[in-house]
N, C-alpha and C positions, 0 to 999 in steps of 0.2 A: 146806352143812349140817354138822352135827356127827355123825360116824359113831358108831353104838352097836352093840355086839355084846351080845346078850341070851342068857343061859343060864337055862333053867328047871331048878331043882334041887328035889330031894325032901327034902333035909336042910339045916339051917343049921349051920354053914358049913364044909363039908369042906375039908381042907387043900389037896387038888389043885385045887379050884375057886378058892380064894384065890390060889394060886400062878399059875394061868392068868390070873386077873383082873389081878394085879400085872404079869405079863409083857406082857400085851396093852395095858396103858395106858402103857407106857414103850417107848422105842426108836424106830426110824425110821418104822415103819408103825403108830404108836400109834392106838388107838381108845378110846372110852369103853366100859367093860365093866360090864354089869349082871347081877348074880346075883338071880334072882327065884324066890320060893316062894309058891305059893298056900296060904293058911292058913284061908280060909273063903270062902263066896260073897262076891264083890265086894271081897275083901281080900287084899293081897299084901304080903309082907315083901321088902325090897330092900336090896342093898348095891351101891353105885355107885363105880366107880374111874374117875376122869376122866383122859383122856390128858395125860401130862406133869405131873400133879398127885398122883395117888394117890387114896385113898378120900376121899369127900366126905360131908358130913352129909346132904345131900339135893340133888336136881337136877331142875329142871323139865323140861329136855329129855329126861332119862332117863324121867321119869314118863310123858310123852306118847309117847315111843318104845316103851316097854313096853306101854302100853295099845293103841297102834296095832298093834304086832306081834301081840299076843294076839288082837286083833279080826280081823286078816287071816289069820293063820297057825295059830292054836292049834286044838286039838280043841274041840268044843262044850263039853266039861266044864270047859275052862280059859278059855273066851272071856269077856272082860270085859262088863260091863253099861254102860248109858249113864252111870253114876256109880260109879267105882271108887276105893277107898281104898288108897293105897300107904304103907306104914310103912317108913321106912328104919331100918337097924340102929341109927342114932344116936337113934332115938325120934321124929325129925321125921316129920310126916305131911302128905301131899299128897292132894288129891282131884282126880281127872281126870274131867271131864264132857265128853261128845261127842255130836254128833247121830248118828242111826242110819246116815247115809250115810258117816260117818267122815271127812268133809271139814273139820270144824272141831273143835278141842279147846280146853278151858278148864282151867287149873290153879288150884287154890285151896289156901291153906295159911297158916300163921302167918308173920307178917312181924315182924322185929326190926331196929331201927336199931342197927347196930354202931358207927357213927362219925358224928358230926355234921359234915356236909360244908359247912355254911353258914359256918363260921368260917375 
């Protein structure tokens, strides 16, 4: 799988959090690093730094990892609901839906064709 390190933050986006995210997504033991702030019930703001790449506009595995981690580990006040909205700092939005058992997740969001691969 793709390893993710998730940090819940209370403010967007403090310099030391950005430095940690950048350092953890590069180097020999790189992981994807997600900064997450709850802004409203069922809504989170996210910045994702992919290992070896740096910050990305949005990330489906990050969205699922974040919701799964909040579902399993977070205090009840932070726990996600069966349909949660994640907005990335880029403005991209993904909706993660899951069944109450947490065994299956579905990600929905805008899709844009960046290159015509049929030619």
